[in-house]
C-alpha positions as CSV (number, residue, x, y, z in Angstrom):
1,M,-30.0,5.0,-5.1
2,E,-28.0,2.8,-2.6
3,Y,-24.2,2.8,-2.2
4,N,-21.6,-0.1,-0.8
5,F,-18.4,1.6,0.1
6,D,-17.1,-1.7,2.4
7,Q,-14.1,-3.1,-0.5
8,V,-13.5,0.2,-1.0
9,H,-10.0,0.6,0.4
10,N,-5.9,1.1,0.8
11,Y,-4.6,-1.2,-0.9
12,F,-1.6,-1.0,0.9
13,E,-3.4,-1.8,5.3
14,R,-3.1,-5.4,3.8
15,L,0.2,-6.0,2.7
16,V,1.8,-3.1,5.8
17,F,-0.1,-5.2,8.6
18,E,0.2,-8.7,7.0
19,E,4.3,-7.0,7.1
20,V,4.2,-6.2,10.6
21,A,3.1,-8.6,11.5
22,R,5.9,-10.9,10.6
23,R,8.8,-8.7,11.0
24,A,6.8,-9.6,14.9
25,Q,7.6,-12.9,14.7
26,Q,11.2,-11.9,13.9
27,P,13.7,-11.2,17.8
28,A,15.1,-8.1,16.8
29,Y,11.9,-7.1,17.5
30,S,10.6,-8.6,20.2
31,S,10.5,-6.3,22.7
32,Y,7.8,-4.5,20.4
33,T,4.7,-4.2,22.3
34,A,1.2,-4.8,20.8
35,D,0.7,-0.9,21.2
36,M,4.5,-0.3,19.5
37,L,3.7,-2.3,16.0
38,A,0.3,-0.5,16.1
39,D,2.2,3.0,15.9
40,V,4.9,1.2,13.6
41,A,2.2,-0.1,11.1
42,C,0.0,3.8,11.5
43,L,3.9,5.5,10.2
44,A,4.6,3.1,8.1
45,L,0.7,3.3,6.3
46,N,1.4,7.9,7.0
47,R,4.7,8.0,4.9
48,L,2.9,5.5,2.1
49,P,0.8,6.8,-0.6
50,A,-2.6,6.3,-0.7
51,R,-3.7,3.8,-3.2
52,Y,-7.3,2.6,-3.0
53,V,-8.9,-0.3,-4.5
54,R,-11.9,-1.9,-5.2
55,H,-9.9,-5.2,-4.5
56,D,-6.7,-6.0,-4.9
57,V,-6.7,-8.0,-7.8
58,D,-7.4,-5.3,-9.9
59,M,-4.1,-3.4,-8.5
60,M,-1.6,-5.8,-10.1
61,F,-2.9,-6.7,-12.3
62,Y,-2.3,-3.1,-13.8
63,L,1.5,-3.0,-12.5
64,T,4.4,-3.5,-14.2
65,E,7.3,-5.6,-12.4
66,Q,8.9,-2.2,-12.8
67,E,6.1,-0.8,-10.4
68,R,6.0,-3.9,-7.9
69,Q,9.6,-3.9,-7.0
70,A,9.6,-0.1,-6.8
71,M,6.0,-0.6,-4.2
72,E,8.6,-3.4,-2.4
73,H,11.2,-1.6,-1.7
74,S,8.9,1.4,-1.1
75,L,7.5,-0.9,1.6
76,D,10.7,-1.8,3.1
77,E,11.9,0.9,3.8
78,V,9.2,2.3,5.5
79,L,8.7,-0.5,7.7
80,K,12.7,-0.3,7.8
81,F,12.3,3.7,9.4
82,S,8.8,3.0,10.8
83,F,9.8,0.2,13.8
84,A,13.1,2.1,14.6
85,F,11.2,5.3,15.2
86,V,8.6,3.7,16.9
87,L,11.8,1.6,19.2
88,E,13.6,5.0,19.6
89,R,10.6,6.8,21.0
90,N,9.7,4.3,23.5
91,A,13.0,4.0,24.6
92,R,13.1,8.0,24.7
93,S,10.0,8.2,26.9
94,M,11.3,5.5,29.3
95,R,13.6,7.3,29.8
């Protein structure tokens, strides 16, 4: 029997990567290096629950509007925390 797990991924990965990249374009985050942005993404993903899917559309199909809003809120809160945490840690290491 042949196995193919290529499509299996954490639903939050794409969302986190896209949102980190989007926020990195904002002036408030212009001081973040590529390494810092990668740290932000890792920290955020580690603070979110793993939601493994084969197709993103499957996840969205089965969520209620309330669950979707809760996920968006969680993502926003986790990213705010992660950006602040990485910036503070980077500032401390520069001293």
